[in-house]
C-alpha positions in Angstrom: -37.0 143.4 -159.7 -40.1 142.0 -158.2 -41.8 138.8 -157.1 -44.4 137.0 -159.2 -47.3 135.1 -157.8 -50.4 133.3 -159.1 -53.5 135.2 -158.2 -57.2 135.5 -159.1 -58.5 138.6 -160.9 -62.2 138.1 -161.0 -62.7 134.6 -162.3 -59.4 134.5 -164.1 -56.0 133.2 -162.9 -53.3 135.8 -163.5 -49.7 136.4 -162.7 -49.3 139.1 -160.1 -46.0 140.9 -160.1 -45.2 142.8 -156.9 -42.7 145.4 -156.0 -41.8 146.6 -152.5 -40.8 150.2 -151.9 -37.3 151.0 -152.9 -35.7 153.9 -154.7 -37.9 156.2 -156.8 -35.9 155.2 -159.9 -36.6 151.5 -159.4 -40.3 152.2 -158.7 -40.5 154.3 -161.9 -38.8 151.4 -163.8 -41.4 149.0 -162.4 -44.3 151.2 -163.4 -42.8 151.9 -166.8 -42.6 148.1 -167.3 -46.4 148.1 -167.2 -47.3 151.4 -168.8 -45.0 151.1 -171.8 -46.9 148.2 -173.4 -50.2 148.1 -171.5 -52.1 149.2 -174.6 -50.1 147.1 -177.1 -51.7 143.8 -178.0 -50.0 141.1 -179.9 -50.1 137.2 -179.6 -46.3 137.1 -179.0 -46.3 139.7 -176.1 -47.5 138.9 -172.6 -50.9 140.5 -172.0 -50.8 143.1 -169.2 -54.0 143.7 -167.2 -53.9 146.1 -164.2 -51.5 148.3 -162.3 -52.0 149.4 -158.7 -50.7 149.9 -155.2 -52.0 148.3 -152.0 -50.5 149.2 -148.5 -47.4 150.7 -150.1 -46.8 147.7 -152.3 -47.0 148.3 -156.1 -48.2 145.5 -158.4 -49.5 144.7 -161.8 -51.3 141.7 -163.2 -50.6 140.0 -166.4 -51.4 136.9 -168.4 -50.4 133.7 -166.5 -48.1 131.4 -168.6 -48.3 128.3 -166.4 -47.3 125.8 -169.1 -44.4 127.8 -170.6 -40.7 127.2 -170.6 -37.7 129.3 -171.7 -37.1 129.5 -175.5 -33.8 127.7 -175.6 -35.1 124.8 -173.3 -38.1 124.4 -175.5 -36.2 124.4 -178.8 -33.5 122.0 -177.4 -35.9 119.8 -175.5 -35.2 116.5 -177.4 -31.6 117.4 -178.6 -28.5 116.1 -176.9 -25.6 118.4 -176.2 -23.8 119.1 -179.5 -26.7 117.8 -181.6 -28.9 120.2 -183.6 -32.4 120.7 -182.3 -35.5 120.2 -184.4 -35.0 122.9 -187.0 -38.7 123.2 -187.8 -39.4 123.9 -184.1 -36.6 126.5 -184.1 -37.8 128.2 -187.3 -41.4 128.5 -186.0 -40.2 129.9 -182.6 -37.8 132.4 -184.2 -40.6 133.6 -186.6 -42.9 134.3 -183.7 -40.2 136.0 -181.7 -39.4 138.2 -184.7 -43.1 139.2 -185.0 -43.3 140.1 -181.3 -40.2 142.2 -181.5 -41.4 143.9 -184.6 -44.5 145.0 -182.7 -42.4 146.4 -179.8 -40.2 148.2 -182.3 -43.2 149.4 -184.3 -44.5 151.2 -181.2 -41.1 152.9 -180.7 -39.6 150.7 -177.9 -36.6 148.5 -177.4 -36.8 145.6 -174.9 -33.1 145.7 -173.9 -33.2 142.5 -171.8 -34.2 139.7 -174.2 -32.9 136.4 -172.9 -34.4 132.8 -172.8 -36.1 133.4 -169.4 -37.9 136.5 -170.9 -39.0 134.6 -174.0 -41.3 131.7 -173.1 -42.9 129.1 -175.2 -46.2 127.6 -174.2 -47.1 123.9 -174.5 -49.1 124.9 -177.6 -45.9 126.4 -179.2 -46.8 130.1 -178.7 -43.8 132.3 -178.2 -44.4 135.1 -175.6 -42.0 137.9 -174.8 -42.3 139.2 -171.3 -40.5 141.3 -168.6 -40.4 144.8 -169.9 -38.5 146.2 -166.9 -35.7 147.6 -169.0 -37.7 148.9 -171.9 -36.7 152.2 -173.5 -37.6 154.3 -176.4 -36.1 153.2 -179.7 -34.8 156.7 -180.6 -32.3 156.8 -177.7 -33.6 160.2 -176.8 -35.6 159.3 -173.7 -34.4 156.2 -171.9 -37.1 155.2 -169.4 -34.8 153.4 -167.1 -31.7 155.6 -167.2 -30.3 156.2 -163.7 -26.6 156.1 -164.5 -26.3 152.3 -164.6 -25.6 149.9 -167.4 -28.7 147.7 -167.4 -29.4 144.3 -168.9 -28.0 140.8 -168.8 -24.4 140.9 -169.9 -24.4 137.7 -172.0 -27.2 139.0 -174.2 -26.2 142.7 -174.4 -25.2 144.3 -177.7 -21.8 146.0 -177.5 -23.2 149.5 -177.6 -25.5 148.6 -174.7 -22.6 147.0 -172.7 -20.7 150.3 -172.8 -23.6 152.5 -171.9 -24.5 153.9 -175.2 -28.2 154.1 -176.3 -29.5 150.8 -177.4 -31.9 150.8 -180.5 -33.7 147.9 -182.1 -30.5 146.3 -183.3 -29.6 145.6 -179.6 -32.7 143.3 -179.4 -31.7 141.6 -182.7 -28.3 141.0 -181.2 -29.9 139.3 -178.2 -31.9 137.1 -180.6 -28.7 136.1 -182.3 -27.2 135.0 -178.9 -30.3 132.9 -178.2 -30.1 131.4 -181.7 -26.5 130.4 -181.0 -27.6 128.8 -177.7 -30.3 126.9 -179.5 -27.9 125.5 -182.1 -25.1 124.5 -179.7 
């Protein structure tokens, strides 16, 4: 939905996610990505810093995760196809992922697009959930991104989400299950 660049914010290197003008629905989705969790702090959620617009181009800044790789790649790094990964590494990563998701759900939100590229692991082993572009409220009453489309990544969508029904926290747990399967195969 946007492009991400490395930038400086003061003396700190940050990730700068930009969005060029498009439909008002897509712009709202971009801004909701930032606003929904801007005040939520947790070690397993990417830290969001600033939201703004310059010359008609909206942007926000967030924590830069230079040394990170997708969850499944990190877990399976030393495993051959068909071989089990390091189960201790998998257990630690899943525990951190569960803590980050619990924080999102505690604040009344559902991620709705969990997949390996949106769950990164740093070189130090810290699991970080990012990309909140499809986030919605957990009660299904007020979907922040609803514009008549089914949104998400099909392989990781819970059945209810795939048919356009409201997706609650179990939809995120479903996506974790798909990632777990990928880690083990």
